[in-house]
N, C-alpha and C positions, 0 to 999 in steps of 0.2 A: 603499592610496594611490590616489586618482583618477588615471586615465590620460588622456592627450591623444592623440587620433587624428584622422585626416582623414575628413570626411563631407560629403555633398551636402545642402545645405539649399535650401528654397524660401523666400526672405525675405519675399515679399509677393505679392498676387494678380497673376498673369500676368507677374511679374518673372522674368528668366532665373535659373536655378539657379546656385549657385556652390559651390565646395569651400571648406570652413571647418574650423578646428580645433574639435573636439568634446571636451567633458570627460565621461568615463565614470566614474561613481562605483563604488566597490566594491559588490558585490551584497549587498543586504539580505536579510532573511528571505524565503524563497520565490522569490528572484531568481537570475539567472545572467548572466554576461558571456560572450558568444559572439564568437569571432574569425571574421569573415565571410570565406568563400572565394569565393562567387559570389552574385549577386543579379540576377534578371531585371527588366527595365524594363517595368512593367505600366501599362495605361491608367489604372488607379486612381491611380497616382503623378501622372500628368498632371492628373487631376481635382483632386488636392490642390493642385498648383501653380496651377491656375486658380481656386481658391477654391470649387469646386463641392461639396466635402465639408463644410467649415466654414471659419471665419475665424481659426482658432487659429494664425496664423503667429507665428514661423517654423516650418516643418515640417522634420524630418529625414526625407527620403524613403527609399523602398525597403522592400519587405516580402516579396518572393518569393525567399527566401534559404536557403542551407545553409552550415554552418561547423562549427567545433570549439568545444565548451564549454571555456572557459578557467578559470572559477572559479564557485563557487556559494555562495549564502548559507545561513544557518542554516535547518535543517529540510528542505533539499532532499535527496531520496533517489532520485528517479527517474532523474536524470542525474548524471554525475560528470565532473570535468575529463578531457579527452581524448576524450569521446564525440563522434562525428560525428552531427550533427542537421540536420533540416529545421525551419525556423521556421514556426509556424502562428499565425494571428491569431484563433483561437477556442479558447483553452485552457479546457477545460471545468472547471466548479467542483465537480461531483459532489454538489451539495447543493440546487440549485434544483428547481422543480417538474418541469422537463423531465428533468433527470438522475434524479430520484427515480422518475419513471415509466419509466425505462429507455430514454429517448430523448436521450442526451447530445449527439447531433449538433445538437439544437435548443437547447442550453444558453443560458439567458437571463441568465447572470451570468458571462460569460467573464472571465479574468484578464489583466491587464497588470502590468508592473512598477510599484511604488508610487513609487519615486524617479524624478526627471526628469534626463535628460541636458541639458547646457547648452552655450552658447558660452563662450568665455574670459571674457567680461564678466559672466557669470552669467545671461544671458538663457535662460530655459527653452525647450526645444524640444518640439514635439509630434511624436512618432514616428508615421509613417504606419502605420495599422492596428495601433498599439501595438508596432511593431517597429523601424522606422528602420534599415534594413540597407544603404543606400548609404553604408557607413562601414567602416573597418577592423575596428571592434568595435562591438557594441551591447549594451545592457542590456535584458533581457526577463524576464517571469515564467518561472520554470522550466518551468511547464506548457506554455509555447509552444515547447518544445524536444522534438522527436520523434526518437528514435534510429532510424537505419536503417543498413544495411550500408555500411561505409566504402569498399567497393570501387567504388561508383558514383561517377561524375564529379560534382563539386559543381555545375557549371553545368547539369547535367541534373537532379540531385536537387532543386535549389532551385525549379525550375519547379512542382513538386508543391505548393509552399507557397501557390500562389494559382491562376493561370490554368488550368493543365493539370488540376489537381484539380477546379476548378469545372466544367470542361467534361465530363470523364470522369464525375464524380459526377452531373451533370445528367442524363446518359443512364442510368447504372447505378442510382444511389441514388434520385434524384427521379423520373425518368421510368419506372423499372422496365422498361426495354427488355428484351424477352425473345427467345428463339430464334424465328426466322421472322417477326419483326415488320417492318413498314415504318416507316422513320424519315425525317423531313425536318429538316434543320438550316438555319435562316435566319441568315446571317451567318457568313462563313468566315475570321474572324481566328483568333487563337490559341485562344480559348475554344471557338469553333465547331468548329475542327478537332479539338480535344480531345474534343468531344462525338461527332464522327464516329468517332474512335478508340475511345471507350467503347461506342458502338453496335455497332461491328464486334466488339469483345471480347465483348459480350453475346450475339452470334449473330444480329443483325438480318439479314434476307434482302435488304432493299433499303434503301440509304441515299442520300437525295437531298440534294445540297448546293445551296444557293441564295445567290447573291451578285450584286453588280453589277459585279464585277471578274473578268475572265476569268483573270487571273494567279492570283487566290485560288482560283478554281474548279479550276484545274489542280492546285494544291497540295492541294486537298481530295481530288482523285482519288488522289493518292499516299498520303493518310492513310486511305483506305478507302471513299470515296464511290463508289457504283455508277453514279450519274447526277448530272448537274449542270444547273442552270437559271440563266441570266443574267436576273435580274428587271428589269434596265434595259430589255430588249427583249421580254421575255415575261412574261405574267401568271403569277406563281408559283403562285397558288391553282389555276388551271386546269391548269398543267403538272404539279403534284403529283397532282391528281386523275387526270389522264390516265395518269400513271405508276403509279397504284395501282388500276387497274380502274374508275375513276370514283368511288371511295369517299373517298379522302383517306388520309393516313398514320395509323398507329396512334399514333405519338408525333411531335409537332412541337416542336423545341427552338428557341426564339427567343434568339439570341445577339447581338442588336443593342441592344435596350433602347429601342425607339421605338414610339409608338402605331401607326404605319402598319404596321410589320413584325409587331407583335403581332396586329393584325387579320388579317393574312395567315395567321399561324400558327393563329389561331382557326378560320378558315374552311377551312384546308387539312387539318384533321384529320378522320378518320372519325367517324361517330356513336359516342358513348361513348369517343372517343379522348382523348388527354392532350396538353395544352399545357404546356410547361415554359419559364418565363421565367428565363433566366440572364443575359441582357444587363442592364446597370445603367442605369435611366433617370435623368434629371436631375429636380430637385425640381419644376420648373414643368410637367412633362408631365402630360397628362390623357388618359384613355381613355374612349371612349363606345361601348357596344355595346347592341343591342336586348336587353332582359332576356329576351324570349321566346326569342331565339336561344340565350342562355346556358342557359335551362331546356330548350329543345327538343332541343339537340344532346347533352345529357348529358355524361358523362365527367368529366374533372378538369382544372381550371386551377390550376397549381402555380407557386410561385416556388422557385427553388433557391438556398439560402444556402450559399455555399462548397461547392457540390456535395453538400450535406447529408452532408458527410464527418465521420468520426471519425478524426482524424489518427493516433492510436495504432493503429488498425486498418488504415486505407487507405494511408497513406504506405509502410509496409514492404511491403505487398502489391504495390503498383504498382512499387516498386523491384525486387522479385523478378521480376515479370512482364517488366520491361525487361531484366533480366539474363538471363532465359530466352529473350529474343528474341521474345516474344509481343506486345510493344508497343515502339515505337521513340521513346522520349522525346527522344533526341538530334535527331530531325528537327525539333523545335520551335526549336532554337537556330540563328538565322540568322547571328548575329555575336557575337563577344566584344569587349568594350570596357573602357576604364578609367573611373575615377571622373570624370575631366574631360570625358568624352564623353556624359554623360547628356542634356544639352540637345540635342545632335545626334540622339540616339536618339529623343527626343520628336518631332523634326521628321520622322524617318523613318517614324514611325507614320502620319503623314498621307499619305505617299507610297504606302502600301499594299504595299510590297515586303518587309516584315519581319514574321515571326511573333514572334520574341523577340530583342531585343538583351540580352545578359547581361553585367553588370559582373563582371569577374574580378579578384580582389585577391591 
């Protein structure tokens, strides 16, 4: 029988979000219903609300989540009712050209649930990143459920579903940060701080945090940054070069997603160094660089999709590292809130004093 639950929807472009009754269908073949325990408020949810992703309103927001599998549909064998899972928005297909080449983290045909959740009047909802987890329960493709140790707190585990994974993966998976490397991270929000954590975990010798907010820079130090640069008052390219013997960093991670900061990242790297773009730009943004500089500086210019993660491999590993005390995922949780507080959480993003607000159900 379909279930009625409470969830947070974005009804239209830039309209305030509101809590509505959501109809959750029984899971069909390859699908699962998950009882949500916690879901982080990610900047991507704000992009959905603003219409910056697409115009398929109304959206059921939320995607950075953890919870308990309640029921599964026909053919589902990887998860069973009662499993504690982190939801992911890139459920690999196993059959596309990327998967067949042994690179499933680049899967070009990721799965979502086939059925749609609706409002009481039958209006179909567009779940954010195919998840829609600002709700008491949600319907997803079973492949979007990644089992992890149930001993970890849900508000911590859920963060691996998006922002923290994106940042750690940008350093470890995409940037291939190695022992003794110098790393600069431009933009010290949640994703940037996670990139700092990932760089430290990989053994970077020097980690330079760059931001325009001294509060964020101070937080970056607690996450593992060895040096900080306020780019509002200091040229970050010159500062990074000065801190790296005049050469530039081996890896520069751009966690803002703007042409200006990308150019800073490009020129702040050493010859043959790597730039990783993990900040998400908006559709109208354009980048212009001298092609001779692109050629002459060598190295690699990479984009990091979801930290180039493989959820089945990376989520359990990072949970284990957290439980061993080697990374502190709880440090990313600034506050816990209810479903009715999501609009206030969006406002706090602009104030710059929050890493993650987490909805706890």
